C-alpha positions as CSV (number, residue, x, y, z in Angstrom):
1,M,-88.3,78.8,-58.3
2,I,-88.8,75.2,-57.7
3,R,-85.6,74.4,-59.4
4,T,-83.6,76.8,-57.2
5,L,-85.0,75.3,-54.0
6,F,-84.1,71.8,-55.2
7,S,-80.5,72.9,-55.8
8,L,-80.2,74.3,-52.3
9,G,-81.5,71.1,-50.9
10,M,-78.8,69.2,-52.7
11,I,-76.1,71.4,-51.4
12,V,-77.3,70.9,-47.9
13,F,-77.3,67.2,-48.3
14,V,-73.8,67.0,-49.6
15,V,-72.5,69.1,-46.7
16,A,-74.2,66.8,-44.3
17,V,-72.4,63.8,-45.8
18,V,-69.0,65.4,-45.5
19,A,-69.6,66.4,-41.9
20,A,-70.6,62.9,-40.9
21,G,-67.4,61.5,-42.4
22,T,-64.9,63.7,-40.4
23,T,-66.4,63.5,-36.9
24,A,-63.5,62.8,-34.3
25,F,-63.6,60.7,-31.0
26,F,-61.2,61.1,-28.0
27,S,-58.1,58.9,-28.4
28,D,-54.5,58.5,-27.2
29,E,-51.6,56.3,-28.2
30,E,-48.3,55.5,-26.4
31,T,-45.6,53.3,-27.9
32,S,-42.6,51.4,-26.3
33,V,-40.1,50.4,-29.0
34,G,-37.2,48.0,-28.8
35,N,-38.0,46.1,-25.5
36,S,-35.2,43.6,-24.7
37,F,-33.3,41.5,-22.2
38,T,-29.5,41.6,-22.0
39,A,-27.6,39.2,-19.8
40,G,-25.2,40.9,-17.5
41,A,-21.5,40.0,-17.5
42,L,-19.4,38.4,-14.8
43,D,-15.9,38.9,-16.3
44,L,-13.2,38.2,-13.8
45,L,-10.0,40.1,-14.6
46,I,-6.6,39.7,-12.8
47,D,-3.4,41.7,-12.9
48,N,-0.1,41.3,-11.0
49,E,2.8,43.4,-9.9
50,S,5.9,41.2,-9.3
51,Y,8.9,42.0,-7.1
52,Y,12.0,39.7,-6.9
53,N,14.8,40.5,-4.4
54,G,13.4,44.1,-4.4
55,N,13.5,44.5,-8.2
56,V,10.2,45.1,-9.8
57,C,9.0,43.8,-13.2
58,V,7.6,46.9,-15.1
59,D,6.5,47.8,-18.6
60,M,9.1,50.1,-20.0
61,D,7.0,50.9,-23.1
62,E,4.8,53.8,-22.1
63,T,2.7,53.6,-25.3
64,E,-0.6,51.8,-25.3
65,E,0.3,49.7,-28.3
66,G,3.5,48.1,-27.1
67,E,4.8,46.2,-24.0
68,D,8.4,45.9,-22.9
69,W,8.5,44.2,-19.5
70,Q,11.9,44.5,-17.7
71,W,13.3,44.1,-14.2
72,Q,14.2,47.4,-12.6
73,G,15.8,48.1,-9.3
74,E,19.0,48.2,-7.3
75,A,19.5,44.4,-6.7
76,D,22.1,42.5,-8.7
77,Y,19.6,39.7,-9.5
78,P,17.4,39.5,-11.4
79,V,19.6,41.6,-13.6
80,P,18.1,45.1,-14.2
81,G,17.1,45.6,-17.8
82,T,16.6,42.0,-18.5
83,P,13.1,40.7,-19.7
84,C,10.5,39.6,-17.2
85,S,7.0,38.2,-17.5
86,T,5.6,37.8,-14.0
87,S,3.9,41.3,-14.0
88,F,1.0,41.9,-16.3
89,E,-1.9,44.2,-16.9
90,L,-5.6,43.2,-16.4
91,S,-6.2,39.9,-18.2
92,N,-7.9,36.5,-18.2
93,L,-4.6,34.9,-17.3
94,D,-4.3,33.1,-20.6
95,G,-0.7,31.9,-20.8
96,L,0.4,34.2,-18.0
97,L,2.4,33.1,-14.9
98,F,2.8,34.5,-11.4
99,F,6.0,32.5,-11.0
100,D,8.5,31.8,-13.8
101,F,11.9,31.8,-12.1
102,N,14.5,29.3,-13.4
103,D,17.5,30.1,-11.2
104,V,16.3,30.5,-7.6
105,K,18.9,30.2,-4.8
106,P,18.7,30.1,-1.0
107,G,17.9,33.6,0.3
108,D,15.9,34.7,-2.8
109,A,12.6,36.3,-2.0
110,G,9.7,37.9,-3.8
111,E,6.4,39.7,-3.4
112,D,3.4,39.9,-5.7
113,T,0.3,42.0,-5.4
114,I,-2.7,40.8,-7.3
115,S,-5.6,43.0,-8.1
116,I,-9.0,41.4,-8.7
117,H,-11.8,43.0,-10.8
118,V,-15.3,41.8,-11.5
119,Q,-18.3,43.1,-13.3
120,N,-21.4,42.6,-11.1
121,D,-21.1,41.7,-7.4
122,A,-19.4,38.3,-7.0
123,W,-18.1,35.8,-4.6
124,I,-14.4,35.0,-5.2
125,C,-12.6,31.8,-4.5
126,L,-8.9,31.0,-4.7
127,D,-7.4,27.5,-5.3
128,L,-3.8,26.3,-5.5
129,T,-2.5,22.9,-6.5
130,L,1.1,21.7,-6.4
131,T,1.5,19.8,-9.7
132,A,5.2,18.8,-9.4
133,N,8.1,18.8,-7.0
134,D,10.7,17.1,-9.2
135,D,14.3,16.2,-8.5
136,N,15.1,16.6,-12.2
137,S,18.7,15.4,-11.8
138,S,21.1,14.4,-9.1
139,T,24.3,16.5,-8.9
140,E,27.3,15.6,-6.8
141,P,26.5,18.2,-4.2
142,E,22.9,16.9,-3.9
143,L,24.1,13.4,-3.3
144,E,26.7,14.5,-0.8
145,A,23.9,16.4,1.1
146,G,22.1,13.1,1.5
147,D,19.7,13.4,-1.5
148,E,18.7,10.1,-3.2
149,E,19.2,9.5,-6.9
150,E,16.6,11.2,-9.1
151,N,13.6,8.9,-10.0
152,G,12.7,9.7,-13.5
153,G,9.2,8.3,-13.1
154,D,8.4,10.3,-10.0
155,A,7.4,14.0,-10.3
156,F,7.3,14.5,-6.6
157,D,10.8,13.2,-5.5
158,G,12.3,16.7,-5.1
159,E,12.9,19.0,-2.1
160,L,12.5,22.4,-3.6
161,A,8.9,22.8,-2.6
162,Q,9.8,22.0,1.0
163,G,12.5,24.7,0.9
164,I,10.2,27.6,-0.3
165,E,8.0,29.3,2.2
166,F,4.9,31.5,1.5
167,F,2.6,33.9,3.2
168,W,-0.6,35.3,1.6
169,W,-2.6,38.2,2.9
170,A,-5.4,40.7,2.0
171,D,-3.5,43.7,0.8
172,D,-4.6,47.3,0.4
173,G,-2.8,47.6,-2.9
174,D,0.6,49.0,-1.8
175,N,2.5,45.6,-2.1
176,V,3.6,45.7,1.6
177,Y,2.4,43.5,4.5
178,E,1.2,46.0,7.1
179,E,0.0,45.7,10.7
180,G,-3.7,44.9,10.7
181,E,-4.0,43.3,7.2
182,G,-5.7,40.0,7.4
183,A,-3.9,36.8,6.6
184,I,-5.2,34.4,4.0
185,T,-3.0,31.5,4.9
186,D,-2.7,30.4,8.5
187,G,0.7,32.0,9.0
188,V,3.7,31.0,7.0
189,V,3.5,27.7,5.1
190,S,5.9,25.9,2.8
191,L,5.1,25.5,-0.9
192,F,5.0,21.7,-0.2
193,D,2.3,22.3,2.5
194,L,0.6,25.2,0.7
195,E,-1.8,22.8,-1.1
196,S,-3.3,21.7,2.2
197,A,-4.0,25.4,3.0
198,F,-6.1,25.8,-0.1
199,P,-8.8,26.3,-1.5
200,V,-9.7,29.4,0.4
201,A,-12.7,31.7,0.3
202,L,-11.6,35.3,-0.5
203,A,-15.3,36.3,-0.3
204,D,-18.2,33.9,0.3
205,S,-21.2,33.8,2.5
206,E,-19.0,32.9,5.5
207,N,-15.9,34.9,5.0
208,N,-14.4,38.0,3.5
209,V,-10.6,38.4,3.8
210,W,-10.8,42.2,3.3
211,D,-13.3,42.5,6.2
212,P,-12.8,39.6,8.5
213,Q,-14.7,41.0,11.4
214,N,-18.0,41.4,9.5
215,E,-20.6,39.0,10.8
216,N,-22.4,39.1,7.5
217,P,-19.7,38.9,4.8
218,E,-20.4,40.8,1.6
219,P,-19.4,39.9,-2.0
220,V,-16.8,41.8,-3.9
221,P,-18.7,44.8,-5.3
222,D,-19.2,45.5,-9.0
223,N,-16.2,47.4,-10.5
224,E,-14.4,47.7,-7.2
225,T,-10.8,46.6,-7.2
226,V,-9.6,44.4,-4.3
227,Y,-6.0,43.2,-3.7
228,I,-4.3,40.1,-2.3
229,A,-0.6,39.7,-1.9
230,K,1.9,36.8,-1.5
231,A,5.4,36.8,-0.3
232,W,7.8,33.9,-0.9
233,C,11.3,33.0,0.3
234,V,13.7,30.3,-0.6
235,G,14.5,29.6,3.1
236,D,12.9,30.7,6.3
237,L,10.2,33.4,5.9
238,T,9.2,35.5,9.0
239,L,6.6,38.1,9.3
240,D,7.7,41.7,10.2
241,P,4.7,43.8,9.3
242,V,5.2,47.5,8.6
243,L,3.5,49.6,11.3
244,D,3.0,52.8,9.2
245,N,3.6,52.4,5.5
246,G,4.5,56.0,4.7
247,G,5.0,55.3,1.0
248,V,7.2,52.2,1.6
249,N,7.3,49.6,-1.2
250,P,8.8,46.1,-1.3
251,S,12.1,47.5,-2.6
252,V,12.5,49.1,0.8
253,D,10.5,46.9,3.2
254,P,8.0,44.2,2.1
255,G,6.9,43.5,5.7
256,V,8.5,40.1,5.7
257,D,12.0,38.8,6.1
258,C,13.8,36.0,4.3
259,D,16.8,33.9,5.6
260,G,18.2,31.2,3.3
261,E,20.9,29.9,5.6
262,L,19.2,26.6,6.4
263,V,18.5,25.6,2.8
264,G,21.3,23.4,1.4
265,N,22.4,21.6,-1.7
266,E,19.6,19.1,-1.6
267,I,17.4,21.5,-3.6
268,Q,19.9,21.9,-6.5
269,T,18.4,21.4,-10.0
270,D,15.0,20.6,-8.4
271,G,11.8,22.2,-9.9
272,A,8.4,22.9,-8.5
273,T,5.3,23.9,-10.5
274,L,1.8,24.9,-9.3
275,D,-1.5,26.0,-10.6
276,I,-3.3,29.0,-9.2
277,V,-7.1,29.3,-10.0
278,F,-9.4,32.2,-9.3
279,N,-13.2,31.6,-9.4
280,A,-15.9,34.2,-9.5
281,V,-19.6,33.3,-8.9
282,Q,-22.5,35.6,-9.1
283,A,-23.7,36.9,-5.7
284,R,-27.3,37.8,-6.7
285,H,-29.8,35.0,-5.8
286,N,-26.8,33.1,-4.3
287,D,-26.8,34.2,-0.7
288,D,-25.5,30.9,0.7
289,F,-22.6,30.3,-1.6
290,F,-19.6,28.5,-0.1
291,C,-16.2,28.3,-1.7
292,N,-15.1,25.3,0.2
293,A,-18.3,23.3,0.4
294,P,-17.1,19.8,1.2
295,E,-17.5,17.2,-1.5
296,T,-20.3,15.0,-0.3
297,G,-20.9,11.2,-0.3
298,S,-23.8,8.9,0.0
299,L,-25.0,6.0,2.0
300,T,-27.3,3.2,0.8
301,I,-29.2,0.9,3.3
302,V,-30.0,-2.6,2.1
303,K,-32.2,-4.9,4.2
304,E,-32.2,-8.6,3.8
305,V,-34.6,-10.9,5.8
306,S,-34.1,-14.6,6.5
307,G,-36.9,-16.7,7.9
308,G,-40.5,-15.9,9.0
309,D,-43.0,-13.9,7.0
310,A,-41.4,-10.5,7.4
311,V,-40.1,-8.6,4.3
312,P,-37.5,-5.9,4.1
313,S,-40.0,-3.1,3.9
314,D,-41.2,-4.0,7.4
315,F,-38.0,-2.6,8.9
316,T,-36.9,1.0,9.1
317,F,-33.6,2.6,10.4
318,E,-32.3,5.7,12.1
319,V,-29.1,7.2,10.7
320,N,-27.0,9.8,12.6
321,G,-23.8,11.6,11.5
322,P,-22.3,14.9,10.5
323,S,-25.2,15.7,8.2
324,G,-27.7,15.2,11.1
325,Q,-30.4,12.7,11.9
326,F,-32.4,10.7,9.4
327,L,-35.5,8.7,10.5
328,G,-37.6,6.1,8.8
329,V,-34.8,5.0,6.3
330,Q,-36.1,2.0,4.5
331,N,-34.6,-0.8,2.4
332,G,-32.9,0.5,-0.8
333,N,-32.9,4.1,0.4
334,T,-29.8,6.1,-0.6
335,L,-29.0,9.2,1.5
336,T,-27.2,11.7,-0.7
337,D,-25.2,14.9,-0.2
338,L,-23.8,13.6,3.1
339,I,-20.9,15.4,4.7
340,P,-18.1,12.9,4.9
341,G,-17.5,11.3,8.2
342,E,-18.7,8.5,10.5
343,Y,-22.4,7.6,10.6
344,T,-24.3,5.2,12.9
345,V,-27.1,3.0,11.8
346,V,-29.6,1.5,14.2
347,E,-32.9,-0.4,13.7
348,E,-35.9,1.6,14.7
349,A,-38.5,0.2,17.2
350,G,-41.8,-1.0,15.9
351,G,-40.6,-3.6,13.4
352,P,-41.5,-7.3,13.4
353,A,-40.7,-9.0,16.6
354,G,-38.5,-12.0,16.9
355,Y,-35.7,-10.9,14.5
356,T,-32.1,-10.1,15.3
357,G,-30.2,-7.7,13.0
358,D,-26.8,-8.7,11.7
359,F,-24.8,-5.5,11.1
360,S,-21.5,-7.2,10.2
361,Q,-21.8,-5.9,6.6
362,C,-22.6,-2.4,7.9
363,G,-19.5,-1.8,10.1
364,D,-21.3,-3.3,13.1
365,G,-23.5,-0.2,13.0
366,S,-20.9,2.4,12.3
367,V,-19.8,3.3,8.7
368,D,-17.6,5.9,7.1
369,V,-19.0,8.0,4.3
370,N,-16.3,9.2,2.0
371,A,-16.2,12.2,-0.3
372,G,-17.3,11.4,-3.8
373,G,-18.3,7.8,-3.0
374,N,-21.2,5.6,-1.9
375,T,-21.1,3.5,1.2
376,L,-23.2,0.3,1.1
377,C,-24.7,-0.8,4.4
378,T,-26.3,-4.3,4.3
379,I,-28.2,-5.5,7.3
380,T,-29.6,-9.0,7.6
381,N,-32.4,-9.8,9.9
382,D,-32.5,-13.4,10.9
383,A,-35.7,-14.8,12.5
384,D,-35.0,-15.9,16.1
385,A,-35.3,-19.6,16.9
386,G,-38.4,-20.7,18.8
387,S,-39.7,-23.7,20.6
388,I,-42.6,-26.1,20.5
389,T,-43.9,-28.3,23.3
390,I,-46.1,-31.3,22.5
391,D,-48.1,-33.1,25.3
392,K,-49.6,-36.4,24.4
393,S,-52.4,-38.0,26.5
394,V,-54.8,-40.9,26.2
395,S,-58.5,-40.9,27.4
396,F,-59.4,-44.5,28.1
397,T,-60.6,-46.5,31.1
398,N,-60.7,-50.3,31.0
399,A,-59.2,-52.6,33.6
400,S,-58.8,-55.5,31.2
401,I,-57.1,-53.7,28.3
402,A,-53.9,-51.6,28.7
403,I,-53.6,-48.8,26.2
404,S,-51.2,-45.9,27.0
405,V,-49.3,-43.1,25.4
406,A,-46.4,-45.5,24.7
407,D,-48.6,-47.2,22.1
408,F,-48.4,-44.1,19.8
409,D,-45.7,-42.5,17.8
410,L,-45.7,-38.7,17.4
411,F,-44.4,-36.9,14.3
412,V,-43.6,-33.2,13.6
413,D,-42.9,-32.0,10.1
414,D,-42.0,-28.5,9.0
415,G,-42.4,-29.3,5.4
416,E,-38.8,-28.6,4.6
417,N,-36.5,-30.6,6.9
418,G,-38.2,-34.0,7.0
419,T,-40.2,-35.6,9.7
420,I,-39.1,-35.7,13.4
421,E,-40.3,-38.7,15.4
422,L,-41.2,-38.1,19.0
423,F,-42.4,-39.9,22.1
424,D,-44.8,-38.7,24.8
425,E,-44.3,-35.2,26.1
426,V,-41.4,-33.4,24.5
427,E,-40.1,-29.8,24.1
428,M,-38.2,-28.9,20.9
429,S,-36.1,-25.7,20.9
430,G,-34.0,-23.9,18.4
431,L,-36.7,-24.2,15.8
432,P,-36.9,-21.8,12.8
433,A,-40.1,-19.9,12.4
434,G,-42.6,-21.5,10.1
435,T,-45.5,-23.9,9.9
436,Y,-45.4,-27.3,11.6
437,T,-47.7,-30.3,11.2
438,V,-48.2,-32.7,14.2
439,S,-49.4,-36.2,13.4
440,E,-49.4,-39.7,15.1
441,S,-49.6,-43.4,14.4
442,Y,-50.9,-46.2,16.6
443,E,-48.3,-49.0,17.2
444,G,-50.2,-51.0,19.9
445,S,-51.6,-54.5,19.7
446,E,-55.2,-53.8,20.6
447,N,-58.0,-53.4,18.0
448,I,-59.1,-49.8,18.6
449,L,-60.3,-46.6,17.2
450,Y,-58.5,-43.5,18.3
451,N,-59.9,-40.0,17.8
452,A,-57.3,-37.3,17.9
453,I,-58.2,-34.0,19.6
454,F,-55.7,-31.1,19.1
455,T,-55.8,-28.2,21.5
456,G,-53.5,-25.4,22.7
457,D,-51.7,-23.6,19.9
458,C,-52.5,-26.4,17.5
459,T,-55.2,-26.0,14.9
460,D,-57.2,-29.2,14.8
461,D,-57.3,-30.4,11.3
462,G,-58.9,-33.8,12.0
463,D,-56.1,-36.3,12.0
464,T,-53.4,-33.7,12.3
465,G,-52.7,-30.5,14.1
466,T,-51.0,-27.3,12.7
467,I,-48.7,-25.0,14.6
468,I,-47.6,-21.7,13.2
469,L,-44.4,-20.8,15.0
470,A,-43.5,-17.0,15.0
471,P,-39.9,-15.9,15.0
472,G,-38.5,-16.3,18.5
473,G,-41.9,-17.6,19.7
474,S,-43.1,-20.6,21.6
475,A,-46.1,-22.8,21.0
476,S,-47.7,-25.8,22.7
477,C,-49.8,-28.6,21.2
478,D,-51.9,-30.8,23.4
479,L,-52.9,-34.0,21.7
480,E,-55.5,-36.3,23.4
481,N,-56.8,-39.5,22.0
482,E,-60.3,-40.8,22.8
483,I,-60.0,-44.6,22.6
484,T,-62.8,-46.9,21.4
485,V,-62.1,-50.7,21.7
486,L,-63.4,-52.7,18.8
487,E,-64.9,-56.1,19.2
488,P,-62.7,-59.0,18.1
């Protein structure tokens, strides 16, 4: 019986141990796997549809793999069915050209519509640079038209750029200039003058050509196609916008007219080339972006001091100009990021007295700040001249002995320019600021002792007096001699 009870106790013990090892607590677990950052893309893509004399450059190969761009249309030139390259699908413009025309003649005209695509909202800028306007050669008709002989070393001696006129506008994608579509250029301009019309902001914080009336211009939205168009003419280009498109394309009516009658032989063999650049800049966190922010310059103020105890740091300046007002400008300060233009520089009140500023090396106080450069403004402050008056007297009463001021010689020494000998009362003007020592010597015949007493603006140093003359100041020194006659 005892053994059985023991066995039961053992079983209970084992069960207890197992129960203790499997007891559960409340718990929960959530897992986030693969956390990452991925930079967004800002890929600017451009395509172009090109018309020339009403013929259009199209891809005749309808397969995705191939391309066969040819001129198509009713015009005799460019010859239908011949290759063309000025239309292209969405691309990064690598090796592609908007203009590649080698036989233009007066009256030729074209129109191109460019579509712009961006990933992520972006500001868009357009720039154009005329890189050559070359005469290339001089044919007999050119010379008879008054053209000069071609200069082989001059890439801008031609007349073709002057003979080609352009107009750019914000298009709706139909390739036709219509009533109400906003101009990008200020009317019609020649290729020669087109460079001065660019760069332009297609969309920045101040302008959006597709919504010119918006007081708060928006960037080009993510994955939304926008269009600009350009018309060109070898001759006189005039605007004749289409009032109601109704499906019209440039083969029927581009919205502009071209007249080549006034262009003559002077453009023969000439060639013009240009670069067209599109820039896209992220709009997020870039609310104040400007396409045409002017290139800035800088202005450095240098102060030099001549005479007296003043130092350059004692003077400050006020600068005013297109970038606003700058106060407390000190020696050596360079004002940066200045809008180019004219700036005035004046000395602020409160500086050391008795100095006159010389602005001759600072445009007489008006200087030009140029884009990309630093303008140096050097201002010299010369201590104004001052004056010293010395009054000599003798304190002595004796009827039998005559001792007077005339028995003494006076001397003034500034420590730099030598000693000046004076007699009696004298006023010296035109003196530079500095420290002056007044002394004397007795030249009379009597045997005397003379005690010098310096008063006024003179510091009495015993046998001499010291004057500290401030710039532009005046000082007086009274010197009296108490005379004692010695026994023979």
